[in-house]
C-alpha positions as CSV (number, residue, x, y, z in Angstrom):
1,X,61.1,-18.6,174.8
2,X,63.8,-20.8,173.5
3,X,67.4,-20.0,172.6
4,X,69.3,-22.5,170.5
5,X,73.1,-22.3,170.6
6,X,75.6,-23.6,168.2
7,X,78.5,-25.2,170.1
8,X,81.9,-24.8,168.3
9,X,82.7,-21.1,167.9
10,X,79.6,-20.0,169.8
11,X,79.7,-21.5,173.3
12,X,83.1,-23.1,173.2
13,X,86.4,-22.2,171.5
14,X,87.3,-25.6,170.2
15,X,89.5,-24.7,167.3
16,X,92.9,-25.7,168.8
17,X,91.7,-29.2,169.8
18,X,89.9,-29.7,166.4
19,X,93.1,-28.6,164.6
20,X,95.2,-30.9,166.7
21,X,93.0,-33.9,166.0
22,X,92.8,-33.1,162.3
23,X,96.6,-32.8,162.1
24,X,97.1,-36.0,164.1
25,X,95.0,-37.8,161.5
26,X,96.7,-36.1,158.6
27,X,100.2,-36.9,159.7
28,X,99.3,-40.4,160.8
29,X,98.0,-41.1,157.4
30,X,101.0,-39.6,155.6
31,X,99.7,-36.1,154.7
32,X,101.0,-32.7,155.5
33,X,99.6,-30.8,158.6
34,X,97.5,-27.7,158.3
35,X,97.7,-24.4,160.3
36,X,95.1,-23.6,163.0
37,X,93.9,-20.7,160.8
38,X,93.4,-23.0,157.9
39,X,91.4,-25.4,160.1
40,X,89.3,-22.5,161.3
41,X,88.0,-22.1,157.8
42,X,87.5,-25.9,157.4
43,X,85.1,-26.4,160.3
44,X,81.4,-25.9,160.5
45,X,80.0,-28.8,158.5
46,X,81.0,-31.8,160.6
47,X,84.1,-34.0,160.9
48,X,83.9,-35.5,157.4
49,X,83.9,-32.1,155.7
50,X,86.7,-30.9,158.0
51,X,88.9,-33.8,156.8
52,X,87.9,-33.4,153.2
53,X,88.9,-29.8,153.3
54,X,92.2,-30.6,155.1
55,X,93.3,-33.3,152.7
56,X,95.2,-32.4,149.6
57,X,92.7,-32.3,146.7
58,X,94.3,-35.2,144.8
59,X,94.2,-37.4,147.9
60,X,90.6,-36.7,148.9
61,X,89.3,-40.2,148.3
62,X,86.7,-42.3,150.2
63,X,89.5,-44.7,151.3
64,X,91.6,-41.9,152.8
65,X,88.6,-40.3,154.5
66,X,87.7,-43.6,156.1
67,X,91.2,-44.0,157.5
68,X,91.4,-40.5,158.7
69,X,88.0,-40.5,160.4
70,X,89.0,-43.5,162.5
71,X,92.3,-41.8,163.6
72,X,90.5,-38.5,164.2
73,X,87.8,-39.9,166.4
74,X,90.2,-41.9,168.5
75,X,92.4,-38.9,169.1
76,X,89.7,-36.3,169.6
77,X,87.7,-38.4,172.0
78,X,90.8,-38.5,174.2
79,X,91.6,-34.8,173.9
80,X,88.2,-33.1,173.9
81,X,89.1,-30.3,176.3
82,X,92.9,-30.1,176.3
83,X,92.7,-26.5,175.1
84,X,89.0,-26.0,174.6
85,X,87.3,-23.4,176.9
86,X,84.0,-21.5,177.0
87,X,84.2,-18.0,175.5
88,X,84.5,-15.2,178.1
89,X,81.1,-14.4,179.6
90,X,79.2,-17.3,178.1
91,X,78.8,-19.3,181.3
92,X,77.3,-16.3,183.1
93,X,74.9,-15.5,180.3
94,X,73.6,-19.1,180.2
95,X,73.1,-19.0,183.9
96,X,71.2,-15.7,183.7
97,X,69.0,-16.9,180.8
98,X,68.2,-20.0,182.8
99,X,67.3,-17.9,185.8
100,X,64.9,-15.9,183.6
101,X,63.2,-19.2,182.8
102,X,64.2,-19.1,179.1
103,X,64.7,-22.6,177.6
104,X,68.1,-23.4,176.3
105,X,69.3,-25.9,173.7
106,X,72.4,-26.9,171.7
107,X,72.5,-27.7,168.0
108,X,75.9,-28.8,166.7
109,X,77.4,-30.5,163.7
110,X,79.9,-32.1,166.0
111,X,79.1,-35.8,166.5
112,X,76.6,-36.5,169.2
113,X,78.8,-38.2,171.8
114,X,81.4,-35.4,171.8
115,X,78.7,-32.8,171.9
116,X,77.1,-34.3,174.9
117,X,80.5,-34.8,176.7
118,X,81.6,-31.2,176.1
119,X,78.3,-29.7,177.2
120,X,78.2,-31.8,180.4
121,X,81.9,-31.0,181.2
122,X,81.6,-27.2,180.8
123,X,78.0,-26.5,181.5
124,X,76.9,-29.1,184.0
125,X,74.8,-26.5,185.9
126,X,72.6,-25.7,182.9
127,X,69.4,-27.7,182.3
128,X,69.2,-27.8,178.5
129,X,65.9,-28.7,176.8
130,X,67.9,-30.6,174.2
131,X,71.6,-31.2,173.3
132,X,71.8,-32.5,169.7
133,X,74.9,-33.1,167.6
134,X,75.5,-34.9,164.3
135,X,73.5,-38.2,164.4
136,X,73.3,-41.2,162.1
137,X,70.9,-40.8,159.2
138,X,70.1,-37.2,160.3
139,X,71.2,-34.5,157.8
140,X,73.7,-31.9,159.2
141,X,73.2,-28.2,159.4
142,X,72.3,-26.1,157.4
143,X,69.5,-28.7,157.0
144,X,66.8,-27.5,159.5
145,X,66.0,-31.0,160.9
146,X,68.1,-30.4,164.1
147,X,66.1,-27.2,164.8
148,X,62.8,-28.9,164.1
149,X,63.8,-31.7,166.6
150,X,64.7,-29.2,169.3
151,X,61.5,-27.3,168.8
152,X,59.5,-30.5,169.2
153,X,61.5,-31.5,172.3
154,X,61.1,-28.1,173.9
155,X,57.5,-27.6,172.9
156,X,58.2,-24.0,171.8
157,X,56.8,-22.5,168.6
158,X,59.2,-21.0,166.0
159,X,58.0,-17.5,166.7
160,X,59.5,-17.8,170.3
161,X,62.8,-19.2,169.1
162,X,66.2,-17.5,168.6
163,X,69.1,-19.4,167.0
164,X,72.6,-18.2,168.0
165,X,75.6,-19.1,166.0
166,X,79.0,-17.9,164.7
167,X,79.0,-19.2,161.1
168,X,77.5,-18.9,157.7
169,X,76.2,-22.5,158.3
170,X,74.3,-21.3,161.4
171,X,72.8,-18.4,159.6
172,X,71.6,-20.7,156.8
173,X,70.2,-23.1,159.3
174,X,68.1,-20.5,161.1
175,X,66.8,-19.2,157.7
176,X,66.0,-22.8,156.5
177,X,64.2,-23.5,159.8
178,X,62.2,-20.2,159.7
179,X,63.5,-18.9,163.1
180,X,65.2,-15.7,164.0
181,X,69.0,-15.7,163.8
182,X,71.6,-14.0,166.0
183,X,75.1,-14.0,164.6
184,X,78.1,-13.7,167.0
185,X,81.4,-12.3,166.0
186,X,83.6,-13.9,168.7
187,X,83.8,-17.3,166.9
188,X,85.2,-18.7,163.7
189,X,83.7,-16.3,161.1
190,X,83.9,-12.5,160.6
191,X,81.2,-9.9,160.9
192,X,81.2,-9.5,157.1
193,X,80.5,-13.2,156.5
194,X,77.6,-13.2,159.0
195,X,76.2,-9.9,157.9
196,X,75.9,-11.1,154.3
197,X,73.1,-13.4,155.6
198,X,71.2,-10.6,157.2
199,X,70.5,-12.1,160.6
200,X,67.9,-10.5,162.8
201,X,70.7,-9.6,165.3
202,X,74.5,-9.4,165.1
203,X,76.4,-9.1,168.4
204,X,80.0,-8.8,169.6
205,X,79.8,-10.0,173.2
206,X,77.7,-12.7,175.0
207,X,76.2,-10.1,177.4
208,X,74.4,-8.5,174.5
209,X,72.1,-11.6,174.5
210,X,70.6,-10.5,177.8
211,X,69.5,-7.2,176.2
212,X,67.9,-9.0,173.3
């Protein structure tokens, strides 16, 4: 059995640090800041999409995105866990799943180095079969490539895999990969958004994973 977890909005509440980094980049490049709630709707498809959505439409040019990405990465790398924390109950659930000999993995649209650092910082006691983020020349979720790579690394068939995530992107990823999906409502999207994709499961608290 393999359980693949999304990172942002599923394992970790990263929105305040993501919003801070996005706003640092916006202001540094001469654009207005966005609210945390706006940023909550912008995340899910990687840093470039976050910045595209945060920029005023008329200013969303390749040149501005290049400038902002550089500022964003520099700031975010130095502030990865200023306010970021695991969701309540997540650490205990991961530990229990590991005790039950269930393989665990992370599939994120956050860039690879930040994904690895955050997982190591907050979940150093968990032996993940794979920790994959956004990598060069690999399409981001909802493309299923990241799930396919994890399945290969873990040597588990699709029929023994459950994908757990908090967003429409995650539900599409699971569907595209042909694996069961579990939507979680404690993250960045609502029950209604997740339910529209008809996941196999839809839960409100991490402990419910142990029942599944």
